[in-house]
C-alpha positions, 0 to 999 in steps of 0.5 A: 842814584842817578839823581845824586850823580847828576847833582854831583856833576852839576856841582863839579861843573859849577866849580870848574866854571867858577875857576875858569872865570880868570883869564890864563894870563891873569896876574895880581900886583902886590905891594907891601912895605917894611912892617916887621915882623910881618913884611920886610926887606931882607936888607932892611932897605925901602925897596925889594922884590919877590923873594927878597921880601920876607916876614910872617905875612909875606910868607903867608901871602906867598904860600896863599897865592901858590896854593890858590893858583893865582899869579902875582908879582910882589914889590916892597916900596916906600912910603906907605901913603903912596902905595896905599893910594895906588892900590885904591886907584888901580885895578888888580892890585893888592896891599898888605899888611893892611889893618881892617877898620870900619872906615876902610871896609868899603874902600877895598875887597878883603882877604884875611885876617892874616894876623892880629895886632894891638895899637899902643902908645909907647914912651921912652924906656923907664918912663913911669907914665901910664894912661887909662884912656885915650882921652888922657893922651890929648895933653901929650905930643903924639907921633905916628906913621902917616896914613897908617890905620893908627894915625887915621884912627887918632886923627878921626878922634881929633888928635893933632899928630906929628906924622912921619913918613917912616915909622921908625923915625918916631924912635929917634923923635921919642928919645930926643923928646920931640914927641912924648908918645909914639902911637904904633902897632904891637909888635911892630913898634918894639920890633922897629925900635930893636932894629934901631938899637933901642929896647925897653920902651914903656907901653903907656896904653893899649887902646885897640886890638886890630887885624891885618888883611890883604886889601884888594882894589875894588875892581878885583874879580870876586872869584879871586877874592873867593879863591884866596879866602878859601885857601887861607882858611884851609891854611889855617885849618891845616896848621900852615899859618901857625908854622909860619908864625913860629918861624918869626915869633 
């Protein structure tokens, strides 16, 4: 019995010490972008802070940090290319919703997945075009979102893309015939198109399934990553994540 008590005390002391590794004033700077329905500004503008940022993953992250007891600030900015590079370079900063890829894995520390998505090629409404492989898309003009995981993936495959700084710009390009296909994320692409008053875009090809994460700068303390991941796992188990998703989808 004494041995069991001592073991229990040691475990509790270890856990307390681990949590105490963070300074009382420790704070993470979180950045995101308009990427509906996962994260978006309440007024649809390209700048928002704190409670003016909402969406599936924004709500998950907000609850995640509250439960984990880690202080943070949250800002939605534009463009993605800039905030992506900022989090790469500056400690104690995080970025969501960031698609996990093997190429990106060593660049960040990861918490997730927050949500699952698919990568698609979209054509204008009513288009009869259907593809069975990504290779078949090389003969078409493809628009994408600069430095997004989808565009990074296609560029790594040798595609020459018409990249835009705002993904919703591709809706207008598609309708005007400036591009033949829009490489984007489902359900983000159709959601953005709907905001622009366009529905019924044709899915020409679904070529990848992906997962969205919170990506943290490599200098983020391991204790932060561990605490956040443990808390996220608990939120999934108790149904909190599913409840948030149901509010939007």
